[in-house]
FIBA-280326 format. One record per residue (C-alpha): residue number from 1; residue in one letter; x, y, z. Coordinates in pm, whole numbers, plus 50000, padded with zeros to 5 digits. Each point is the difference from the previous one (the first is absolute). Layout:
(NUM "A" (X Y Z)) ...
END
This chain:
(1 "M" (55059 43088 75373)) (2 "L" (49952 50277 50246)) (3 "K" (49933 49887 50342)) (4 "I" (49821 50235 50233)) (5 "Y" (50012 49940 50368)) (6 "G" (49657 50089 50196)) (7 "V" (49634 49972 50000)) (8 "P" (49755 50159 49770)) (9 "I" (49800 50151 50276)) (10 "S" (50326 50219 50089)) (11 "V" (49932 50335 49849)) (12 "H" (50384 50012 49879)) (13 "T" (50003 49643 49872)) (14 "R" (49674 50048 49794)) (15 "K" (50146 50339 49822)) (16 "V" (50296 49801 49908)) (17 "I" (49753 49714 49867)) (18 "V" (49805 50263 49826)) (19 "A" (50299 50149 49817)) (20 "A" (50145 49646 49899)) (21 "L" (49644 49909 49881)) (22 "H" (49978 50341 49776)) (23 "K" (50333 49914 49859)) (24 "G" (49916 49634 49916)) (25 "L" (50272 49862 50190)) (26 "S" (49991 49639 50139)) (27 "F" (50057 49993 50346)) (28 "E" (49938 49766 50318)) (29 "V" (49897 50134 50345)) (30 "F" (50168 49816 50309)) (31 "P" (49783 50089 50302)) (32 "V" (50160 50175 50282)) (33 "V" (49819 50146 50284)) (34 "P" (50233 50209 50214)) (35 "V" (49751 50020 50309)) (36 "I" (50027 49633 50024)) (37 "P" (50371 49973 50060)) (38 "D" (50012 49615 50054)) (39 "K" (49930 49932 49637)) (40 "L" (50263 50244 49840)) (41 "P" (50229 49856 49755)) (42 "P" (50335 49905 50202)) (43 "N" (50192 50253 49774)) (44 "W" (49729 50287 50024)) (45 "R" (50209 50269 50141)) (46 "V" (50253 49943 49752)) (47 "L" (49731 50043 49743)) (48 "S" (49831 50282 50174)) (49 "P" (50237 50194 50203)) (50 "T" (49708 50210 50151)) (51 "G" (49773 49673 50062)) (52 "K" (49744 50144 49782)) (53 "I" (49811 49898 49691)) (54 "P" (50040 49983 49698)) (55 "V" (50304 49874 49902)) (56 "M" (50070 49909 49630)) (57 "Q" (50255 49757 49856)) (58 "H" (50105 50025 49639)) (59 "D" (50267 49722 49896)) (60 "D" (50271 50122 50255)) (61 "F" (49885 50318 50074)) (62 "T" (49783 50064 50317)) (63 "L" (49830 50338 50094)) (64 "A" (49786 50088 50293)) (65 "D" (49761 50297 50015)) (66 "S" (49701 50028 49743)) (67 "T" (50100 50324 49859)) (68 "A" (50337 49907 49944)) (69 "I" (49880 49675 49831)) (70 "C" (49730 50181 49754)) (71 "G" (50300 50227 49900)) (72 "Y" (50199 49700 49942)) (73 "L" (49710 49848 49786)) (74 "D" (49962 50309 49793)) (75 "R" (50351 50014 49900)) (76 "A" (50067 49639 49959)) (77 "Y" (49652 49964 49785)) (78 "P" (49951 50323 49846)) (79 "D" (49679 49888 49793)) (80 "E" (49680 50110 50157)) (81 "P" (50149 50250 50209)) (82 "I" (49867 50051 50371)) (83 "Y" (50136 50350 50069)) (84 "P" (49970 50289 49770)) (85 "T" (50225 50006 49704)) (86 "G" (49950 50361 49907)) (87 "D" (50115 50314 50189)) (88 "A" (50198 50012 50329)) (89 "R" (49721 50186 50169)) (90 "S" (49749 49691 49934)) (91 "Y" (50251 49749 50120)) (92 "A" (50073 50204 50319)) (93 "R" (49633 50032 50060)) (94 "A" (49964 49632 49962)) (95 "L" (50289 49939 50242)) (96 "W" (49817 50245 50261)) (97 "W" (49653 49838 49972)) (98 "E" (50160 49656 50023)) (99 "Q" (50154 50136 50347)) (100 "Y" (49671 50146 50104)) (101 "S" (49823 49683 49933)) (102 "G" (50271 49845 50231)) (103 "S" (49884 50250 50276)) (104 "V" (49661 49895 49960)) (105 "F" (50101 49647 50073)) (106 "S" (50225 50097 50285)) (107 "N" (49745 50238 50152)) (108 "V" (49652 49829 49930)) (109 "V" (50007 49647 49880)) (110 "H" (50299 49852 50210)) (111 "P" (49865 50107 50328)) (112 "L" (49650 49893 49896)) (113 "F" (50138 49654 49892)) (114 "F" (50197 49972 50295)) (115 "E" (49737 50069 50257)) (116 "T" (49693 49826 49836)) (117 "F" (50196 49685 49863)) (118 "V" (50362 49929 50119)) (119 "N" (49908 50072 50363)) (120 "P" (49691 49805 50050)) (121 "N" (50103 49716 49743)) (122 "I" (50371 49952 50058)) (123 "N" (50121 50194 50315)) (124 "K" (49661 49898 50185)) (125 "I" (49952 50321 50172)) (126 "P" (49704 50227 49932)) (127 "T" (49947 50272 49740)) (128 "D" (50095 50369 50168)) (129 "K" (49680 50140 49887)) (130 "A" (50152 50376 50106)) (131 "K" (50275 49957 49747)) (132 "V" (49738 49893 49709)) (133 "S" (49791 50281 50086)) (134 "H" (50294 50245 49975)) (135 "V" (50082 49859 49676)) (136 "L" (49646 50038 49882)) (137 "T" (49939 50356 50136)) (138 "N" (50332 50154 49943)) (139 "A" (50251 49827 49741)) (140 "M" (49756 49890 49752)) (141 "P" (49791 50322 49959)) (142 "E" (50328 50195 49968)) (143 "M" (50161 49772 49748)) (144 "F" (49682 49933 49818)) (145 "G" (49922 50360 50009)) (146 "Y" (50322 50101 49821)) (147 "L" (49984 49723 49749)) (148 "E" (49625 50120 49928)) (149 "S" (50132 50337 49935)) (150 "Q" (50262 49899 49739)) (151 "I" (49828 49733 49793)) (152 "G" (49847 50087 49689)) (153 "E" (49656 49877 49885)) (154 "Q" (50171 49804 49732)) (155 "G" (50300 49824 49913)) (156 "F" (50255 49883 50279)) (157 "L" (50247 50151 50262)) (158 "V" (50237 50110 49718)) (159 "G" (49850 49999 49651)) (160 "S" (49758 49802 49811)) (161 "V" (50133 49645 50051)) (162 "P" (50075 49837 50331)) (163 "T" (50357 49981 50148)) (164 "V" (50155 49857 50322)) (165 "P" (49858 50271 50249)) (166 "D" (49634 49922 49890)) (167 "W" (50052 49601 50066)) (168 "H" (50163 50095 50323)) (169 "L" (49715 50212 50131)) (170 "A" (49720 49760 49843)) (171 "S" (50201 49722 50189)) (172 "A" (49990 50176 50347)) (173 "L" (49622 50089 49952)) (174 "T" (49918 49607 49902)) (175 "T" (50171 49901 50319)) (176 "M" (49830 50229 50210)) (177 "Q" (49671 49918 49855)) (178 "Y" (50066 49630 50049)) (179 "L" (50008 50084 50376)) (180 "G" (49661 50119 49995)) (181 "F" (50081 50376 49980)) (182 "A" (49792 50164 49719)) (183 "L" (50135 50249 49733)) (184 "D" (49723 50277 50053)) (185 "D" (49917 50071 49649)) (186 "Q" (49805 50306 50078)) (187 "R" (50253 50183 50229)) (188 "F" (50301 49902 49762)) (189 "A" (49820 49967 49673)) (190 "R" (50292 50052 49798)) (191 "L" (50224 49753 50172)) (192 "A" (49719 49755 49983)) (193 "S" (49985 50046 49639)) (194 "L" (50368 49986 49927)) (195 "Y" (50007 49670 50210)) (196 "R" (49750 49854 49775)) (197 "R" (50169 50107 49712)) (198 "T" (50316 49835 50110)) (199 "V" (49864 49657 50114)) (200 "R" (49857 49975 49668)) (201 "T" (50333 50008 49817)) (202 "S" (50066 49645 49862)) (203 "A" (50309 49930 50225)) (204 "M" (49862 50113 50317)) (205 "R" (49687 49801 49928)) (206 "Q" (50189 49693 49935)) (207 "A" (50188 50038 50336)) (208 "L" (49668 50067 50199)) (209 "R" (49869 49690 49838)) (210 "D" (50296 49793 50077)) (211 "E" (50023 50081 50357)) (212 "Q" (49634 49936 50085)) (213 "P" (50085 49662 50147)) (214 "A" (50227 50154 50243)) (215 "V" (49757 50269 50089)) (216 "Q" (49708 49729 50080)) (217 "G" (50264 49797 50206)) (218 "M" (50059 50297 50195)) (219 "G" (49613 50068 50049)) (220 "L" (50026 50345 49855)) (221 "K" (49749 50192 49812)) (222 "S" (49987 50020 49625)) (223 "D" (49649 50071 49880)) (224 "F" (50108 50376 49938)) (225 "L" (50169 49900 49700)) (226 "G" (49686 49916 49839)) (227 "N" (50039 49929 49604)) (228 "V" (50385 50028 50024)) (229 "L" (49988 49642 50111)) (230 "A" (49743 49875 49762)) 
END
């Protein structure tokens, strides 16, 4: 059985969980929260040289980094592929969109999460409202605007079926909205439509349902998911 170290609320851990669910794999999640260092596994820096989540263990094989883990799962379990299997350009585009989705996390979601949740709740220091404002008025419009210009009215980021970059992007947007920052479906209509299509896929819907106890325990918002959780 696969072991996944991390927490479902983590954008990158959720991406791996959705990939495993899509492939119908059995797995167990072992909670690890890097921002709470006194509760890390004693061998954590052996499992994760960077100290980040997620980490996967499969028998005697250990791998850190969500992109590497998804790539491994797709080779180890080729049924129900999670990357395009056709031409080289589609595969390359999927890799590109996965990286861009990671940038959405780094430049938008992570600073919002850190300033509005980690600092006040864990570090016990006030939110830096100037940093939040900078994200909302600069990074978010720029990155979401690019996505809006590239996304089609139907289908997914690469073709007609969901792949890893769709789940990665939707994972980032989900955590952003858990924090109370809405996705403007008027200004970014195509992005919002892609988000809705992605969270309604069976694997992501299941992952979102399964993580709700943690979401509620953290006092986050989930009403935006509507009938996805019904």
